[in-house]
N, C-alpha and C positions, 0 to 999 in steps of 0.2 A: 598779664601781657602775653600776647600771642607770639610763640617762637617763630623765628624766620629760618626757613630751611635753605641751605646753600648746597647746590649741586657742584661736585668737583669731578674731574675726569679720573677714571680708574687707572689701574696699572696698564702699561702698554702690553699688547698682545704678543705672545711668544710664538715661535714657529710651530710648536705643538698645538697651540690654540687655533692658528690659521689652518693647519692641516685638519684638525677635527671639524672646523666649520666647513671646509671644502668637502670633506667626506659626508657630512650631514646634508649639505646642499645636493650632492650627487645622489644620495639615497632618496631624498625627497623627490628629486626630479624623475627617478625611474621606478618608484614604488607602485604607481598606478599601472604601468605596463606589466610589471611583474605579477601584480594581483590578477590582471586580466589573463595573462598566460596561464597562471595556475587554475583559474576558473575554467578556461577552455580545456585544459588537460583533465580536470575533474569531470566536465561534461562528457568528454569523449569516453572516459573510463566507465562512467555510470551507464552510458548508452550501450557499451559492449556488455556490461553486466546484465542489463535488462534484455538484451538480445539472447543471452544464455538462459535467463529466466523464462522467456517466452518459449524457447525451445523445450525447456523442462515442462512447461505447462501443456505442451502438445503431446507428451507421452500418453499413450492410450490408458484411459481410465473411465470412470463413470462420467458421462457427458450431460446427462439430464438432471439438472438441479431439482426439478419437480419430483423426482423419485426419492429425494431425501426425506427422512422423517422430521417432524417438527421437534425442536426449534432449529435444527441444523440447516434447513433450507433458508430460514430467515437470517441465520448467522452468515451463511455464504453470501446472500444478497447484500447485507450490511458491510461485510468485508470488501466486496467488490466495489461498492459505492465509495467507501472511504479510500480504497486504493485509487480510484479514479480522481478523487479530489486531491489527495496527496501527490499523485503523479503530475497532475496539471499544475498545481502550485509550485511543486519542486522544479518542474521544467521551466516555468516562467522565471523563477528566481535564479536558476542557473543561466538562463539566457541574459537576465539582467546583469549578473556578475561577469559574464564573458564578454558582453558587447555594450554594456552601459544602458542607461535609460533612454527611451525615445524622446529626447528633449534637447534643445539647443544649449550651448555653453553660456553660462551667466558670468560675465566679466565683473570683477569688483568695481566699486565706485571709483571713478577717476581713470580716465583713459589718456595716455597709455598706462596700464596697470603695472605695478612694480613686480619684480620677480618673486619677492616674498609673498605677496598676495596671491599670485598664480600658484605658487607651491602650496600655499595653504588650501586653496580650492581643490587642487589635486589630492592633497592629503585627506580632506573630508570625503571626496569621492572614493578614495581607496578604502576608507573605513566602511562606507556604504556597500562597496563591492564585496569586502570581506564578510560583512554581515549577511548579505544576500547569498553568498556562496555557502556559508555555514548552515543557514536555514534551508537552502535548496538541497544540500547533501542530506541533511537530517530527514527532510520530507521524502526525498527519493528513496532512501533506505527504508523508511516506514512503508512506502508504497510497495517495495519488494517484499517486505515481511507480510503485509496484508495479502499480497497476491499468492505467496506460498501457503499462507493459512487457508485461503479460500480453496485453493487446489487440493490441499490435504483434507479439508472437510468434505469436499466433493468426492474424493476417492474413498475415504475411510469412514465417512459418516454412515450411520445405520440407514438402511433402506426403509421407505414408508411401507407399512403393512398394507397388503391388498385386501379386498373384501373377502369375507368368509361366506361359505355356503352351508346352510342348514338344511339337512335332508331328513324328512320324516318317513319312517318305515314302520311296518307292523310291530317290529320288535323294539322300537324306540327311536331316539333322535341322534343323529350324527352331525357334528358341526366341525368344520375345519377349513383349511386353505386348499383350494383345488390344486392338485399336482399333475394328474394326467387322466386320460380316459382311454379305454380300449377293451375289447372283448365284452361289451355290455356292462362294464363296471366303471365307476367313478372313484378314483383314489383321492382321498382327502388327507392332508397332513394335520395331525392333531398334536396336543401336548404329550400324548402317550405314544406317538408314532403314526405311521400311515395306516389308514383303514380303507378297505375297498367296499364300496356299496354297490349292490346289484341294482341297476337302473329299473329292472322289471319289478322290483319290490318297492321302489320309491313311491310314496303317496303324495309328497309335496316338496317343492324346492323353494328356498327363500335366501336372498342375499342379506347378510347382516354385517354390521360393523364389528361386533364382538360376539364371540360364542358364549352361550350360557355356561355357568360354572361347571355343570356336569353334563357329559355326553355319553350316551349308551351306544354300544356297538350293535350293528344290524343282526 
């Protein structure tokens, strides 16, 4: 035999119950505006932080990424690309959190809608705002870290080695990085130090990517 359920009224509400319900309704009514104000403050604070980072990036250092040795040049390019992506997504999410989505308000079924249904819609929008704010802050901080990393690699990464010059003389072969010329001499920087080669004794010059294992002095 199927049991028959009977609904009975519960105990009457106490003043404390009514006070708690009123406070809950007030919190739900103002939570969306508070979330938007917090998102606006985070957006302004992160904008000021990035203004400082851009000023830091303008400090004089190596400016030509092409002069970096491999793979540091590729790392700088990848870090800047990720920085651009994270910054763009972070900015969009912060704008979404501060000003809402570019869409009209959807009223619940049944017009005029009840206050409970409207508060529920605001509560769901508040959750989406908080989620967008959290992700936007994380992506913006990641963008700053990538920017600082790219600047640091540009400043302190090893410089790409220039071409070497191989000089043949009657007494042997000298190979090294050109340092300076003057007085009829070409000064080459080698692993053992600087070597001056008299140009009048040079029989042949050749640009090479790497020097031979052994070089003899002129």
